C-alpha positions as CSV (number, residue, x, y, z in Angstrom):
1,M,-8.1,3.5,-16.4
2,N,-7.5,2.0,-13.1
3,I,-8.2,-1.5,-11.9
4,E,-11.5,-0.5,-10.1
5,E,-12.8,0.9,-13.4
6,I,-11.6,-2.2,-15.3
7,L,-13.4,-4.5,-12.7
8,A,-16.5,-2.5,-13.0
9,M,-16.5,-3.0,-16.8
10,M,-16.0,-6.6,-16.2
11,D,-19.0,-6.7,-13.9
12,E,-21.0,-5.0,-16.8
13,I,-20.0,-7.6,-19.2
14,L,-21.0,-10.4,-16.7
15,D,-24.2,-8.6,-16.1
16,R,-25.0,-8.4,-19.8
17,A,-24.1,-12.2,-20.3
18,V,-26.8,-14.1,-22.1
19,A,-27.9,-17.2,-20.2
20,V,-27.5,-20.5,-22.0
21,P,-30.8,-22.4,-22.0
22,F,-30.9,-25.7,-19.9
23,S,-27.3,-25.1,-18.6
24,G,-28.2,-24.1,-15.0
25,R,-26.3,-20.9,-14.4
26,K,-24.0,-20.8,-17.4
27,S,-23.9,-17.7,-19.5
28,L,-22.1,-16.5,-22.7
29,I,-19.9,-13.6,-22.5
30,D,-17.8,-11.5,-24.8
31,V,-14.5,-13.3,-24.4
32,E,-12.5,-10.8,-26.4
33,A,-13.8,-8.0,-24.3
34,M,-13.0,-9.9,-21.2
35,N,-9.6,-10.8,-22.3
36,N,-8.9,-7.1,-23.2
37,L,-9.9,-6.2,-19.7
38,I,-7.8,-8.8,-18.1
39,H,-4.9,-7.5,-20.1
40,D,-5.7,-3.9,-18.9
41,I,-5.5,-5.2,-15.4
42,R,-2.2,-6.8,-16.0
43,M,-0.9,-3.6,-17.3
44,N,-2.2,-1.7,-14.3
45,L,-0.7,-3.9,-11.7
46,P,3.0,-2.7,-12.1
47,R,1.8,0.9,-11.6
48,E,0.0,0.1,-8.4
49,I,3.1,-2.0,-7.2
50,D,5.3,1.0,-8.0
51,Q,2.8,3.1,-6.0
52,A,3.2,0.7,-3.0
53,R,7.0,1.0,-3.5
54,G,6.7,4.8,-3.5
55,V,5.0,4.5,-0.2
56,V,7.6,2.3,1.2
57,N,10.4,4.7,0.0
58,E,8.3,7.5,1.6
59,R,8.3,5.7,4.9
60,K,12.1,5.2,4.6
61,Q,12.6,8.9,4.0
62,L,10.3,9.9,6.9
63,I,12.4,7.7,9.2
64,S,15.7,9.0,7.7
65,D,14.5,12.6,8.2
66,A,13.2,11.9,11.7
67,S,16.6,10.2,12.6
68,R,18.5,13.3,11.2
69,E,16.3,15.7,13.1
70,A,16.8,13.7,16.3
71,D,20.6,13.7,15.7
72,R,20.5,17.5,15.0
73,I,18.5,18.1,18.2
74,I,20.8,15.8,20.3
75,K,23.9,17.6,18.8
76,R,22.4,21.1,19.6
77,A,21.6,19.9,23.2
78,E,25.1,18.5,23.7
79,E,26.6,21.7,22.4
80,R,24.4,23.7,24.8
81,A,25.4,21.5,27.7
82,N,29.1,21.9,26.9
83,Q,28.8,25.7,26.9
84,M,27.2,25.8,30.3
85,V,29.9,24.5,32.3
86,A,30.4,27.6,34.6
87,A,28.3,26.6,37.6
88,Q,27.1,23.1,39.0
89,E,23.5,24.2,38.8
90,V,23.8,25.4,35.2
91,V,25.5,22.2,34.3
92,R,22.7,20.1,36.0
93,M,19.9,22.0,34.4
94,A,21.7,21.7,30.9
95,Q,22.0,18.0,31.3
96,M,18.4,17.6,32.3
97,R,17.4,19.7,29.3
98,A,19.6,17.6,27.0
99,E,17.9,14.4,28.3
100,E,14.5,15.9,27.8
101,L,15.4,16.8,24.3
102,M,17.0,13.5,23.7
103,I,13.8,11.8,25.0
104,N,11.4,14.1,23.0
105,A,13.6,13.5,19.8
106,Q,13.5,9.6,20.4
107,Q,9.7,9.8,21.1
108,R,9.2,11.9,17.9
109,S,11.3,9.5,16.0
110,K,9.4,6.6,17.2
111,E,6.1,8.4,16.5
112,L,7.2,9.1,12.9
113,H,8.4,5.6,12.5
114,H,5.1,4.2,13.8
115,T,3.0,6.5,11.8
116,S,4.9,5.8,8.5
117,R,4.9,2.0,9.3
118,D,1.1,2.2,9.8
119,H,0.5,4.2,6.6
120,V,2.7,1.7,4.5
121,D,1.0,-1.1,6.1
122,E,-2.5,0.4,5.4
123,M,-1.5,0.9,1.8
124,L,0.0,-2.5,1.4
125,E,-3.3,-4.0,2.9
126,K,-5.4,-2.0,0.5
127,T,-3.2,-3.2,-2.4
128,E,-3.3,-6.7,-1.2
129,T,-7.1,-6.7,-0.8
130,L,-7.3,-5.2,-4.3
131,Y,-5.1,-7.8,-5.8
132,L,-7.0,-10.7,-4.1
133,K,-10.3,-9.3,-5.3
134,N,-8.7,-9.0,-8.8
135,L,-7.4,-12.5,-8.7
136,E,-10.8,-13.9,-7.6
137,E,-12.5,-12.1,-10.5
138,I,-9.9,-13.4,-12.8
139,R,-10.4,-16.9,-11.5
140,K,-14.2,-16.5,-11.8
141,S,-13.7,-15.3,-15.4
142,R,-11.4,-18.1,-16.4
143,M,-13.8,-20.6,-14.9
144,A,-16.7,-19.1,-16.8
145,I,-14.8,-19.2,-19.9
146,K,-13.7,-22.7,-19.5
147,N,-17.2,-23.6,-18.6
148,V,-18.7,-22.0,-21.6
149,G,-15.9,-23.8,-23.7
150,N,-16.6,-27.1,-22.2
151,K,-20.2,-26.6,-23.1
152,N,-19.4,-25.7,-26.5
153,T,-17.2,-28.8,-27.0
154,G,-19.5,-31.2,-25.3
155,R,-17.2,-31.8,-22.3
């Protein structure tokens, strides 16, 4: 069960809560069920954090792969340029091609870096939003539980 499903179940519990007469907007809820769901959220958080770490590692791998590819392209371009020393025009053209390949490789590396960074940022933003939503729901649940407890004890 993922966090979204758990939160939906918490919403159901809150929707089924019985209103306490003359208490304004206070309601009774199944505290044990709510505690179980909060426990389930806590159990799911490490998995989602691991997923975010996986995205970060994937980003690092993409950058590393792009860098190796750029190095390979640059090395290949340099080897080509060294083999074409025979004539001035051939040398000049080889240097231009090597520079073009280097620029393309650097641009590709930058694109991969930006793409992976944006992807990681998007995943982290989604995770952050989810955690903030979960935290707010937990805070609301705690306040509701405290309020019910306060009503029961006369505080």
